[in-house]
C-alpha positions as CSV (number, residue, x, y, z in Angstrom):
1,F,10.4,2.2,7.2
2,E,13.9,2.3,7.7
3,K,14.5,-1.7,8.2
4,L,13.0,-2.1,5.2
5,F,15.3,0.3,3.6
6,K,17.8,-1.1,4.5
7,K,17.0,-4.9,4.0
8,Y,16.1,-4.4,0.8
9,S,19.0,-2.1,-0.2
10,F,21.5,-4.3,1.2
11,Q,20.0,-7.5,-1.3
12,N,20.4,-5.3,-4.1
13,N,24.2,-3.8,-3.3
14,I,23.0,0.4,-3.0
15,P,22.6,2.5,-0.1
16,W,19.8,2.3,1.4
17,Q,19.6,5.9,2.0
18,L,19.2,6.2,-2.0
19,A,16.3,4.1,-1.6
20,A,14.7,6.3,1.0
21,A,15.9,9.4,-1.2
22,V,14.1,8.3,-3.8
23,A,11.1,7.3,-1.4
24,Y,10.5,10.6,0.0
25,Q,10.7,12.5,-3.5
26,E,8.6,9.8,-5.3
27,S,5.4,9.3,-2.2
28,H,7.0,11.6,0.7
29,L,6.9,8.2,1.9
30,D,2.6,7.6,1.2
31,P,2.3,4.2,0.8
32,E,-1.0,4.7,-0.8
33,A,-0.1,7.5,-3.0
34,Q,-0.3,7.3,-6.1
35,S,-0.2,9.7,-9.2
36,W,-2.1,11.0,-12.3
37,T,0.0,8.6,-14.1
38,G,-1.0,5.5,-12.9
39,V,3.0,5.0,-10.6
40,R,1.8,3.8,-7.1
41,G,3.3,3.7,-4.3
42,L,6.1,4.8,-1.5
43,M,8.2,4.2,-4.8
44,Q,5.5,5.0,-7.4
45,L,6.5,2.4,-9.3
46,T,4.1,1.8,-13.0
47,E,2.6,-1.7,-12.8
48,E,5.3,-2.7,-15.7
49,T,7.8,-1.8,-13.7
50,A,6.0,-3.8,-10.8
51,Q,5.7,-7.0,-13.3
52,H,9.4,-7.0,-14.3
53,V,11.2,-6.6,-10.7
54,G,8.1,-9.0,-9.9
55,I,6.1,-7.6,-7.1
56,D,2.7,-7.9,-6.8
57,D,1.1,-5.0,-4.8
58,R,2.8,-1.6,-5.6
59,T,0.8,-0.4,-2.4
60,D,2.3,-2.7,0.1
61,P,6.0,-0.4,1.7
62,E,7.3,-3.7,1.6
63,Q,6.7,-4.8,-1.9
64,S,7.3,-1.2,-3.4
65,I,10.6,-1.1,-2.0
66,L,12.1,-4.3,-2.6
67,G,10.8,-3.5,-6.4
68,G,11.9,0.5,-6.1
69,S,15.2,-0.7,-5.2
70,K,16.0,-3.8,-7.3
71,Y,14.7,-1.7,-10.1
72,L,17.3,1.3,-8.7
73,R,20.3,-1.8,-9.2
74,I,18.8,-2.5,-12.4
75,L,19.1,1.0,-13.8
76,L,22.4,1.5,-11.5
77,A,23.7,-1.8,-13.5
78,R,23.0,-0.4,-17.1
79,Q,25.1,2.9,-16.9
80,S,28.3,2.5,-18.2
81,K,31.2,1.3,-15.1
82,S,33.6,4.0,-16.9
83,L,31.3,7.3,-15.6
84,P,32.1,8.1,-11.9
85,D,29.9,6.8,-9.0
86,R,28.1,10.5,-9.1
87,E,27.3,10.7,-13.3
88,R,26.2,7.2,-12.9
89,L,23.5,7.7,-10.2
90,A,22.2,10.6,-12.1
91,L,21.7,8.7,-14.8
92,A,19.8,6.2,-13.4
93,L,18.1,8.4,-11.1
94,A,16.5,10.2,-14.4
95,T,15.9,7.3,-16.0
96,Y,14.3,5.7,-13.1
97,N,11.6,8.9,-13.3
98,V,11.0,9.8,-16.3
99,G,11.2,5.3,-18.1
100,P,13.8,3.9,-19.9
101,A,12.5,4.6,-23.6
102,H,12.4,8.4,-22.9
103,M,15.6,8.5,-21.7
104,L,16.8,6.6,-24.6
105,D,15.5,9.4,-27.1
106,A,17.3,11.5,-25.0
107,Q,20.4,10.5,-25.1
108,N,20.2,9.7,-29.4
109,L,19.1,13.5,-29.1
110,A,21.9,14.5,-27.6
111,E,24.3,12.8,-30.1
112,R,22.3,14.6,-32.8
113,L,22.7,17.7,-31.0
114,G,26.4,17.2,-31.0
115,K,26.5,16.6,-26.8
116,N,27.5,13.8,-24.8
117,P,24.4,11.4,-24.3
118,N,26.4,9.9,-21.2
119,C,27.1,13.1,-19.5
120,W,24.5,13.7,-16.8
121,K,25.4,17.9,-17.6
122,D,24.4,17.7,-21.5
123,I,21.7,14.6,-19.8
124,R,20.5,17.2,-18.3
125,S,20.2,19.7,-20.6
126,V,18.6,18.3,-23.3
127,L,16.0,16.6,-21.3
128,P,13.6,19.4,-21.4
129,K,13.5,19.4,-25.3
130,L,12.2,16.2,-25.0
131,A,8.6,18.5,-24.2
132,D,8.8,20.2,-27.1
133,P,7.1,20.5,-30.4
134,F,10.5,21.1,-32.8
135,Y,12.2,18.2,-30.9
136,A,9.7,15.6,-30.3
137,Q,9.1,14.8,-33.9
138,M,12.5,13.6,-34.1
139,L,11.9,10.9,-31.0
140,K,10.9,7.1,-31.3
141,Y,8.5,7.3,-28.2
142,G,7.0,10.7,-27.9
143,P,7.3,13.8,-26.4
144,A,7.5,13.8,-22.3
145,R,8.1,16.2,-19.8
146,G,11.5,16.3,-19.9
147,D,11.8,18.7,-17.2
148,E,10.4,16.6,-14.4
149,P,13.5,14.4,-14.7
150,V,15.8,17.2,-13.7
151,E,13.7,18.7,-11.0
152,F,13.9,15.2,-9.6
153,V,17.5,14.3,-10.6
154,D,18.2,17.6,-8.3
155,R,16.2,16.7,-5.4
156,V,17.0,13.2,-4.8
157,L,20.8,14.0,-4.6
158,S,20.2,16.6,-2.6
159,Y,18.4,14.6,0.1
160,L,20.5,12.1,-0.7
161,D,23.0,14.6,0.6
162,L,21.9,15.7,3.4
163,I,20.4,12.0,4.7
164,L,24.2,10.9,4.5
165,N,25.4,14.5,6.3
166,S,23.3,13.3,9.0
167,S,24.4,9.8,9.2
168,L,28.1,11.0,9.2
169,K,27.2,13.5,11.6
170,A,25.4,11.3,14.0
171,D,27.9,8.6,14.1
172,R,30.7,11.6,14.7
173,R,28.1,12.6,17.5
174,Q,28.2,8.4,18.8
175,L,31.8,8.3,18.5
176,Y,33.2,11.5,20.4
177,V,30.5,10.0,22.9
178,T,31.9,6.2,22.9
179,Q,35.7,8.2,23.2
180,R,34.5,10.2,25.6
181,Q,32.9,7.8,27.8
182,S,35.9,5.7,27.5
183,H,38.5,8.5,28.8
184,L,36.4,9.1,31.4
185,G,36.4,5.4,32.1
186,Q,40.1,5.7,32.2
187,H,40.4,8.6,34.3
188,Q,38.4,7.4,37.2
189,L,40.7,3.8,37.0
190,S,44.1,6.3,37.2
191,S,41.6,8.0,40.1
192,H,41.5,4.6,42.1
193,D,45.2,3.8,41.9
């Protein structure tokens, strides 16, 4: 699916490795994956999200990657530009997983608890409270499994780092091979002079 990740991530101005990391965490790259919550496909989109991003078939790998990439771009764009990139990414990923309504509940609860609603460290500590009956009664959109987006963000960011580091190592190896071939070629030319 790498070509599709690259194509639609480029179109949506996000790193292709991010879309791949999300797909791996969401579906283990299984286009037919379906959760008990009803999300489907590589990118595990809800019907509502699929409609929002303009796709018809969530199990079609191309449409799923297009939709997921577009949705990630939308969620990243909603985050404050004044935040560090990693912070914006963590908040967008948590929203991808738990949904915008529950994320809004978490941010409102964070404010009520004297925490920063735009700081991942604070939101990370508040999200699990969405499942707590004591706090759930304060939520506009009801309880949610808030521990899941925390785990999701951790796993996606770890996998993203792994992909990026592997890509860098491959790029460095290719650069080394190219430099070595260039050096050998120059050596052979000078030995024929």
